[in-house]
N, C-alpha and C positions, 0 to 999 in steps of 0.2 A: 527488394532493391537495397543495395548497399548504401549506407549513409555516406555523405560527402566527408572525406577525410580531411583533417586539418593538421598542420604541423604543430610541434610544441610551441614554436614562436607565434603561430597564428592563434593558438589558444590564449596567449598572454597579451596580444597586441590590440590596439584600437579600443581600449576601454573594456575589452572582453575578458580581462583577467579575472580568474575565479579563485576565491580564497581557499587555501588548503585547510582541510580539517585535521586538527591535531589531537582532538579529544577522543579517547577510546570510549566506545559505547555511546555514540551520539543519541541523545534522548529527544523525545517530543517531535519526531519526524525528520529532523535534520534539515539540510539545505534543500532548495528546490530541485526536483529531478532534472531540470534543464541545465543545472550547473554541473561543472566538473572542477575538481581541485586543480590548482596550479601544481605542476610537477616539481618535486624536489630532486634535483640531479645528484647523482652520486654513484661512483663505481661504473660510470658509463651507462647508467640506466636512469630513466625518469620514472618516478613513482606516482600513481594516481589512486586516490582514496575512493573506493566504490560507493561509500555512503553519500558522496556528493552528487551522484546521478541516480543511484537507487537500484533496487532489486525487484524482480517479479516474485510473487508468492508471499509478499508482505501485505497483509490485508488491512492493517491498521497503522496509522502514522504515529499515534500517541503511545509509543512503546517505551519501556523503561530503558532498554538498550536497543540500538538500532535494528539488530537482526533478530529480535524476539518475534514470536508469532502472535502473541496476544497483546492487547493494550495494557498499560501499567495498571489501570483501574481494575482489571480482571483479577488481580491478586487477592482482593478482598471478597471476590464472589465465587470463584471456581474452587474445586477441591485442591488442596496443596500439591498432590502429585501432578495434577494437570498443569498447575501454574509452573512448577519446576520444569516439566517437560516442554512447556510452551516456549521456554527460553532457548531451546535447541533450534537450529536454523533449517530444519528439514524442509525441502521443497523449494527453497529460494534459489534464484539464479540471477546473474547479471550478464549484460551483453556489451560488447565493444568491438571496434574495428581498428586494425593497425596493420602497417606494412613492416613492422619490426620482425627481423629474423629470430629474435629472442623474446620470449614471454616468461616472466617470472612472477610468482605469487608470494605474498608475505601476509600471514594472518595470525591473529592471537586467539586462542581458544579460552573458554571459561571453565572447562571441566578437565581435571587431570586424568579422567578415565578415557584414555585415547581409543581403547577398543572395548569390545563386549565379548561375553563368553562364546557366542556362536557367530560373531560378526567381525569381519576384518577391519583393521584400523583405517584402511582406505575408504571404506563406506561410512564408518562411524565418525571419523574426524578428518577425512581427506576432502579435497575439492577436485572436481572433474571438469576438464576442458574439452569442449566440442568446437568444431569449425564447420562452416557451411561450404559444401562442395558446389561444383558447377551446375548441378541439377537442383539446387535449393535444399538439399537434405543436410541436416546437422549430423556430423559424424564424429566419433570419439577421436581425440588426439592424445591426451595425457591425463594422468591422475597424480596428484601430489601425495607423497608418502610421508605421513607424520611420524617419523622415526629418526633416530640418530643416523647421519650427522645433520639432518635438515631440521630437527626439532631441538630447540633450546628453551628450556623451561616449558612454557605453553605456547611459544611462538614457532610457527613453521615458516621456513624460508626455502622455497623450492623452485628450481628451474624447470618449468613445464615443457618448453621447447627451445631449441637453440640452433636448429639446422633447417629452417623453413625455406621454401622456394621464394624468390623475390615476388613482391607485389602485395597488395592489401588482402586481408582475410577478415571475415566476420566470425566472431567467436561468441560462445556461450559458456559461462562458468557456473557450475552447480556447486552449492555450498554443502557443508557436512550435514549428515542425516541425524546423528545422535550426539552432537556436541553444540555448545553455544559458541558463536563467533562474536568477539568483542571489537575486532578491527580487521579490515580486509583491504589490501592494496595490490595493485598490479604494476609490475615493472616492465618497461620496454626500452629498447635502445634510445639513447638520448636524442639522436637525430631522426627518429622515426615519426611518422604521423600516428596520432591516436585520437579516435573519436568514441566517446562514451555514447551508448545507446540507451535512451530512457526506457523504462518499463512500458510495455504496451498497455493501452487503456481499454482494450476489449474486456467484456465481462468474462471472468474466469469460471472454471469448474471448481467448486469447493468440495473437497473430500474431507469427511469427518469419520475417524475410525480409530483403529488400535495400533499396536506395534507394527503390524503388517503394512498398514498405510503409512505409518511413520517412516518406514524404510528398512526395518529389520527383516531379513539379514542380507540386504544387497551388498555386493562386494565393492561398489562405488556409487556415489550419489546419482549419477546419470541413469542407473539401472532401477531406481525406485519406481513404483507403479505410477505415481503422479508425473514424474519426469518423462517416462515413456509415453504415457497418454498425451501429455502436452506436445511432445514432438510429433506424434502421429497425427493428431487432430489440428495442430497449428494454433492452439489456443493457450492462454495463460492458465495455470492451475494454482490452487492454494492447498497446501498439505496441512491439515489439522488432525493428523494421526497422533495418538498419545499412548505410548507403550504401557499396556496393562491397565489403562485408565480411560479408554474410550467407551463410556457407558451411558450415553444419551442423558448426561446430567443436565438438569434444567438450566443452571447458569450458563453452561456452555451453549446450549440451544439458543438462549437469549442473545448471546454474542453472535451466533450464526445468523440470526434474524436481522442483525444490523447490516449484513452484507447484501450485495445485489449481484448475485452470480448468474451465469448462464444455466447452470444446473447445480443442485445439491446432491451429493452422493453420501449416503449414510451406511457405513459398513462397520457396525459396532458389535455384532453378535459374538465374536470370539471372546470378548471380555464380559459377557452378560450371561445370566441364567434365564430360564424360561419365564420366571415370575417378573424379573426386571423388564424383559422384552414386552410382556403383556401389559405391564404398568406404564411404560415410558414411551412406547412407539407412537401411540395416537396423540398424546400431548405434544410430542416433538413435531409431528406433521402439522398439527393445528397451529402451533406457534409459527412455524415457517410459512404456512399457507396464509395466515393472517397478515404477515409482513410482506409476503411476495406472492400474490394470488396467481400469477401466471408462470412462476418459475418451476420447471420440472424437478421432481424429487424422486430419486432412485433409492429404494430400500434393498439392501443386499444381505443375502444369507451368509452365514459363516462358511469358510472353507472347510473341507472335510479333513480332520486329523488323519494322518497317514496310517495310523494303527487301527482305525475304526473298523476295517474289514475283519480284524481279529479280536476286537474288544466289543462285546455286546453293550457294555456300560457306556463306552464312548459313542457308539452308534446311536444309542437311545438318547443321549444328551443332545446330539445334533438334531435328532428328530423332534424333540419337544421344543427346543429353541426355534427351530424353523417353523414348526406348527404355530407357535405363538406369533411369529412375525406374519405368517400367511393369514392368520385370523384377523390380526390388526389391519392388514392391507385390505382384506375383504370388507371389513366393517367400514373403513374409510371410503372405499369405492362405493359402497351401498349408500353412504351418506351424501354422495355426490362430489367428493373431493376429486378434482381434476388434475391432470398432468402428474399423475402418480404412477411410477413404474416399479418393477420388481425384477431382481436378478437372482437366480438360483445359485446355490453354492457348490453343488456336486462337481462341476467341471472346472472350478476356478484354478485348481492345481493339477488338473489332468487325472488320469486313473492308473498311473504306473508306479506311484509311490516314490518317484525319483526327483521331486521338485522342491524339497525343503532341506534346511540344514539340521533340523531337529524333530522332524515329523509335524511341525506346526508352522514355523516361519519360512517363507519362500527363500530359496536360493535364487541366483540370477535366472535360472530356468523357470522357477516358480513365478518370479516377477514378470517374465515375458508372458507366461500363460495367463496370469492375472490381467496384464495389459491387453492381451488379445480379447478376453471376455469383456473388459471395460470398453475397448474400442468399438466392438460390435454394439454394445448397449448405448453408448453415448454419441456415436457419430450422427444418428438421426436427430438427436435432441439438440446438439450444437448447431445443426443446420436448420433448426426451427420446425422440424416436422414432428411435433409432439402429439 
């Protein structure tokens, strides 16, 4: 159901005026999700600060900067690479409704690396706009391009749409996958209605993994695995992918145990060797199970590197990692651990070798294939049939 739209004047009237946030990188949770900033009119647009009503995919409120993925206290606990990567806004999204024919976005990034070696700037540092159609499906509308002339310093100012049909539309905006966001604002026509939509309170699917889960190398944020799965299943998701640093580290697992998700997905094997898998899988499951006795946990094998068919060494590395995970899974099940599931890796990318950018990281085609596999595995779990 579309939220009731209100005009700019309605947002400000009757004691319902909401203070505008002017501080970049709001700390310690920011304002209440029910609040929205008062718009600052200019150039025939009214601007709204997203931090005043919030984003989905932000699992902790006590962050050092509003769009960080870990709480500030994690800096002293997790490995330094994980901490730095946790400052990237992967998997977060915000929703709003407006009848404006124009939607503009203005956001400031924290990292001057706008793009990556095998990843487009639109995926690494862009934002992705979707709108809900008459069937209730969210469909792509526009992607911000973080390049000249829309990029000044580290601030992107981009017109997402300007020729929309009359009437209100419900939107979802996906944040950058491989960059930090310090400030994010939406601009609409000054005389348009604008309704911020607070993040859903449903239990999310929590994904913990590697660069693949992080979003490398999707061409735009809405193509990341977690974004696709969230749209398909209609549930919130939390993206805790850490490029080259998803290794079942105990301090990260302790943070995961603080959450109360619908499902935990553990997809770390691409960053681990067989010895690490054998050493860390069972403690991870026991820690999560102690904290959340009934929450399903899905252990996922690594995807098959696309050269493995021609490289016996690569093929054998997959075999020993996967065997270590299977052995841990079997022991845990024999111990009586319940609600534990397993997802094999052979078919995650398909079998034609055409679904990656570099033989390892999924292209958009690879992201779709990953999402297909996850949807099949997770749909029964989010419906409660564990």
